[in-house]
C-alpha positions in Angstrom: -81.5 249.0 -63.1 -84.9 247.3 -62.7 -84.9 244.1 -61.0 -86.8 241.0 -62.0 -87.2 239.2 -65.3 -87.2 241.1 -68.5 -86.7 240.3 -72.2 -83.4 241.3 -73.6 -83.1 243.6 -76.6 -80.8 240.9 -78.4 -80.8 237.1 -78.2 -77.7 236.0 -76.2 -76.2 232.6 -76.9 -73.7 230.6 -74.9 -70.1 230.9 -75.9 -67.4 229.4 -73.7 -64.1 230.9 -75.3 -61.0 232.6 -74.2 -60.9 236.3 -74.9 -57.9 238.5 -75.1 -58.4 241.9 -73.3 -56.4 245.0 -73.3 -57.0 248.0 -71.0 -54.4 250.2 -72.7 -51.1 249.0 -71.2 -51.9 245.5 -69.8 -53.0 242.5 -71.9 -54.8 239.6 -70.2 -57.1 236.7 -70.8 -60.7 236.3 -69.7 -63.3 233.6 -70.2 -66.5 234.4 -72.1 -69.8 232.8 -71.0 -72.2 234.3 -73.5 -72.6 236.8 -76.3 -75.1 239.0 -78.1 -75.0 241.6 -80.7 -74.9 244.2 -77.9 -72.4 242.7 -75.5 -71.0 239.6 -73.7 -70.6 238.2 -70.2 -67.0 237.5 -69.0 -65.6 235.6 -66.0 -62.2 234.6 -64.6 -60.5 238.0 -65.1 -57.0 238.1 -63.5 -57.7 241.5 -62.1 -60.4 244.1 -62.1 -59.5 246.5 -65.1 -59.0 250.1 -64.3 -60.0 251.4 -67.8 -63.7 252.1 -68.4 -63.4 251.0 -72.1 -61.6 247.8 -73.0 -60.3 246.3 -76.3 -61.2 242.7 -76.9 -60.2 240.0 -79.4 -62.9 237.4 -79.6 -63.0 234.1 -81.4 -66.4 233.3 -82.8 -67.0 229.8 -84.2 -69.0 229.5 -87.5 -71.6 226.8 -86.6 -73.8 225.3 -89.3 -77.5 224.4 -88.6 -77.0 221.0 -87.1 -80.6 220.0 -87.8 -79.7 220.0 -91.6 -76.8 217.6 -91.1 -77.0 213.8 -91.5 -76.0 211.5 -88.5 -72.8 210.7 -90.5 -71.9 214.3 -91.0 -72.5 215.0 -87.3 -70.3 212.1 -86.3 -67.4 213.6 -88.2 -67.6 216.8 -86.1 -66.4 218.0 -82.7 -66.3 221.3 -81.0 -62.9 222.1 -82.4 -64.0 221.4 -86.1 -65.3 224.9 -86.7 -63.7 227.9 -88.3 -63.3 230.7 -85.7 -63.5 234.2 -86.8 -61.7 236.7 -84.7 -63.5 240.0 -84.1 -62.1 243.2 -82.6 -64.4 245.2 -80.4 -64.3 247.8 -77.7 -66.6 247.3 -74.7 -67.2 248.8 -71.3 -68.1 247.1 -68.1 -71.8 247.8 -67.3 -72.4 245.1 -64.6 -70.3 243.1 -62.2 -71.8 240.2 -60.3 -69.8 238.6 -57.6 -70.4 235.0 -56.8 -69.3 235.6 -53.2 -68.5 238.8 -51.3 -64.9 238.1 -50.2 -61.8 239.3 -52.2 -60.5 235.8 -52.7 -63.2 235.2 -55.3 -62.5 238.1 -57.6 -61.5 235.5 -60.2 -65.1 234.1 -60.0 -66.9 237.4 -60.5 -68.9 237.9 -63.7 -68.7 241.1 -65.9 -71.4 242.1 -68.1 -69.9 244.2 -71.0 -71.6 246.3 -73.6 -70.0 246.9 -76.9 -69.0 250.6 -77.5 -67.4 249.9 -80.9 -68.0 247.0 -83.3 -67.9 247.0 -87.0 -70.9 246.0 -89.0 -69.0 242.9 -90.2 -68.2 242.0 -86.6 -71.9 242.5 -85.6 -72.9 240.2 -88.6 -70.6 237.5 -87.4 -72.0 237.7 -84.0 -75.6 237.8 -85.2 -74.9 234.7 -87.4 -73.4 232.9 -84.5 -76.3 233.7 -82.2 -79.0 232.9 -84.7 -77.4 229.4 -85.5 -76.4 228.7 -82.0 -80.0 229.4 -80.8 -81.5 227.2 -83.4 -79.1 224.4 -82.6 -79.8 224.7 -78.8 -83.6 224.5 -79.6 -82.9 221.4 -81.8 -80.9 219.8 -78.9 -83.6 220.7 -76.5 -86.2 219.0 -78.7 -84.1 215.9 -79.0 -83.6 215.7 -75.2 -87.4 216.1 -74.8 -87.8 213.0 -77.0 -84.8 211.1 -75.7 -86.6 207.9 -74.8 -88.6 207.7 -78.1 -86.0 205.8 -80.0 -82.4 204.6 -80.1 -81.9 206.8 -83.2 -82.8 209.9 -81.2 -80.7 208.9 -78.3 -77.6 208.5 -80.6 -78.4 211.9 -82.3 -78.8 213.5 -79.0 -75.4 212.3 -77.8 -73.7 213.2 -81.0 -75.2 216.7 -80.9 -74.3 217.3 -77.3 -70.7 216.3 -77.9 -70.4 218.7 -80.9 -72.0 221.5 -79.0 -69.5 221.2 -76.3 -71.6 219.6 -73.6 -69.5 216.3 -73.7 -70.8 213.0 -72.4 -73.0 214.1 -69.5 -75.8 212.0 -68.1 -79.1 212.9 -69.8 -80.4 214.3 -66.5 -77.4 216.8 -66.2 -77.5 217.5 -69.9 -81.2 218.4 -69.6 -80.6 220.9 -66.8 -77.5 222.4 -68.6 -79.3 222.7 -72.0 -82.4 224.2 -70.3 -80.3 226.8 -68.5 -78.6 227.7 -71.7 -82.0 227.9 -73.5 -83.5 230.1 -70.9 -80.5 232.4 -71.1 -81.2 233.1 -74.8 -83.7 235.8 -73.9 -84.1 236.0 -70.2 -81.8 237.2 -67.5 
């Protein structure tokens, strides 16, 4: 694989969800970091799977476009408010990045997985999530950039960051975290 920055074939959106994984005989849980129409990034696997192709059950939240919601509508939501659609896919591990080189940190490795089998419906669900998540992330980034312009923008920024799962972070940390997710949409 070529090193350095490159543009991905598909947008990749952050998605912190638990995933059920089966390698044939064993069933275990992993933590998803992000997803695209082509694959996903996992972390926190309980062991390194022996099978090349794994079956996954992935919950995908159905996000609206938050920029179209009023402040009152946004205040009624939290990250658990959204219907989650469960998709079933098969994927293979195409990349493993260890955070540290010793065996005690196998749980902290990241596994890049490429879908080998996903229905058209499942790809449409992922595509919708990525599209809306990307738009929502850009909207939040814009609000953060205008944070000191007015109290109304500060309140909306806080509400949106809460709904999107960032919680009540200081604005400086929120700016760093959202920028990292924003950069992760297209670039490795």
